[in-house]
C-alpha positions in Angstrom: 59.0 -30.2 25.9 55.3 -29.2 25.4 54.4 -30.9 28.7 57.1 -28.9 30.5 55.7 -25.6 29.2 52.1 -26.7 30.0 53.1 -27.6 33.6 54.6 -24.2 34.2 51.5 -22.2 33.0 49.3 -20.6 35.6 45.9 -21.7 34.4 44.0 -18.9 36.1 46.0 -16.4 34.2 45.6 -18.3 31.0 41.8 -18.4 31.5 41.8 -14.7 32.1 43.8 -14.1 28.9 41.5 -16.3 26.9 38.4 -14.6 28.4 39.9 -11.2 27.8 40.4 -12.0 24.1 37.0 -13.7 23.5 34.9 -11.1 25.3 35.7 -8.3 22.9 35.4 -10.7 20.0 32.0 -11.7 21.2 30.9 -8.0 21.4 32.2 -7.4 17.9 30.4 -10.4 16.5 27.2 -9.5 18.3 27.3 -5.9 16.9 28.0 -7.3 13.4 24.9 -9.6 13.8 22.8 -6.7 15.0 23.8 -4.7 11.9 23.1 -7.6 9.6 19.6 -8.1 11.2 18.9 -4.3 10.8 19.9 -4.5 7.2 17.7 -7.5 6.7 14.8 -5.7 8.3 15.3 -2.6 6.1 15.4 -4.9 3.1 12.1 -6.5 4.1 10.5 -3.0 4.6 11.7 -1.9 1.1 10.1 -5.0 -0.4 6.8 -4.3 1.5 6.9 -0.7 0.4 7.5 -1.6 -3.3 4.7 -4.2 -3.2 2.3 -1.7 -1.5 3.3 1.1 -3.9 2.6 -1.2 -6.9 -0.8 -2.2 -5.5 -1.7 1.4 -4.9 -0.7 2.4 -8.4 -2.8 -0.4 -9.9 -5.8 0.6 -7.7 -5.4 4.2 -8.8 -5.3 3.3 -12.5 -8.3 1.0 -12.1 -10.3 3.7 -10.2 -9.4 6.4 -12.8 -10.8 4.1 -15.6 -13.9 3.0 -13.5 -15.1 6.5 -12.6 -15.8 7.7 -16.2 -17.6 4.5 -16.9 -19.8 4.9 -13.9 -20.5 8.5 -14.8 -21.6 7.5 -18.3 -23.7 4.7 -16.8 -25.4 7.0 -14.4 -26.1 9.6 -17.1 -27.7 6.9 -19.3 -29.8 5.4 -16.5 -31.0 8.8 -15.2 -31.8 9.8 -18.8 -33.8 6.7 -19.4 -35.7 7.2 -16.2 -36.4 10.9 -17.1 -34.3 12.1 -14.2 -31.3 13.5 -16.1 -31.8 17.1 -14.9 -32.9 16.0 -11.4 -31.3 17.0 -8.1 -30.0 13.4 -7.8 -28.0 13.6 -11.0 -26.7 17.1 -10.1 -25.6 15.8 -6.7 -23.9 12.8 -8.3 -22.0 15.0 -10.8 -20.9 17.3 -8.0 -19.7 14.3 -5.9 -18.0 12.9 -9.0 -16.1 16.2 -9.5 -14.9 16.1 -5.9 -14.0 12.4 -6.1 -12.1 12.7 -9.4 -10.0 15.5 -7.9 -9.4 13.4 -4.8 -8.4 10.4 -6.8 -6.0 12.5 -8.8 -4.5 13.9 -5.6 -4.1 10.4 -4.2 -2.4 9.2 -7.3 0.2 12.0 -6.9 0.8 10.9 -3.3 2.0 7.4 -4.5 5.8 7.4 -4.7 7.1 7.2 -8.2 8.7 4.1 -9.6 12.0 6.0 -10.0 12.2 6.7 -6.2 15.1 4.8 -4.7 14.2 3.6 -1.2 17.6 2.2 -0.4 18.9 5.4 1.2 15.9 5.7 3.6 16.3 4.9 7.3 14.0 2.3 8.9 11.8 5.0 10.4 11.5 6.7 7.0 10.6 3.4 5.3 7.9 2.7 8.0 6.5 6.2 7.4 6.4 5.6 3.6 4.6 2.3 4.2 2.0 4.0 6.4 1.5 6.7 3.8 1.0 4.3 0.9 -1.3 2.2 3.1 -3.5 5.2 3.8 -3.6 6.1 0.1 -4.5 2.5 -0.7 -7.4 2.5 1.8 -8.8 5.8 0.4 -8.5 4.4 -3.1 -10.3 1.3 -2.0 -13.1 3.4 -0.4 -13.6 5.4 -3.6 -13.5 2.2 -5.7 -16.2 0.6 -3.6 -18.3 3.7 -3.8 -18.2 3.7 -7.6 -18.7 -0.1 -7.9 -21.8 0.2 -5.7 -23.0 3.1 -7.9 -22.5 0.8 -10.9 -24.5 -2.0 -9.2 -27.3 0.4 -8.4 -27.4 1.5 -12.1 -27.6 -2.2 -13.1 -30.5 -2.6 -10.8 -32.2 0.4 -12.3 -31.5 -1.0 -15.8 -33.3 -4.2 -14.9 -36.3 -2.2 -13.6 -36.4 -0.2 -16.9 -36.3 -3.4 -19.0 -39.0 -5.0 -16.8 -41.2 -1.9 -17.2 -40.5 -1.8 -21.0 -41.6 -5.4 -21.4 -44.7 -4.9 -19.3 -46.0 -2.0 -21.5 -45.3 -3.4 -24.9 -48.4 -3.4 -27.1 
């Protein structure tokens, strides 16, 4: 019975029917795969954004604790060298005032932990990543500036100790 039915089928028509059914199914599956890949990409971007945001927040906190230490160090060293009221100290304090404001402004630009990034589009996620990366680079620049200032103060401290040992009676 089955053979009789199979012998009566026009196989060209059957192929067209099968192709007509699988073509749209393939389009649907391809679209579903595209959507899944897009969702995966957005998920990766959210992870990168969270990681970068956390790194920027840590850098900001470290910078805000480093800066007052460096100011105290600079005051002590300049005072020991007899240059506390010098133009160099005045210049450093003015630069410090500008930098502390800048660091505070950068800290405000970092997205809050309570921000939910799941509703953002891929383009918005990429924009946020670029924003956080820019903030991170500026924080790193300020951190390096104050670490270098601290190293310079250490060098001056060594010179002061050497001078003090040389002139002991």
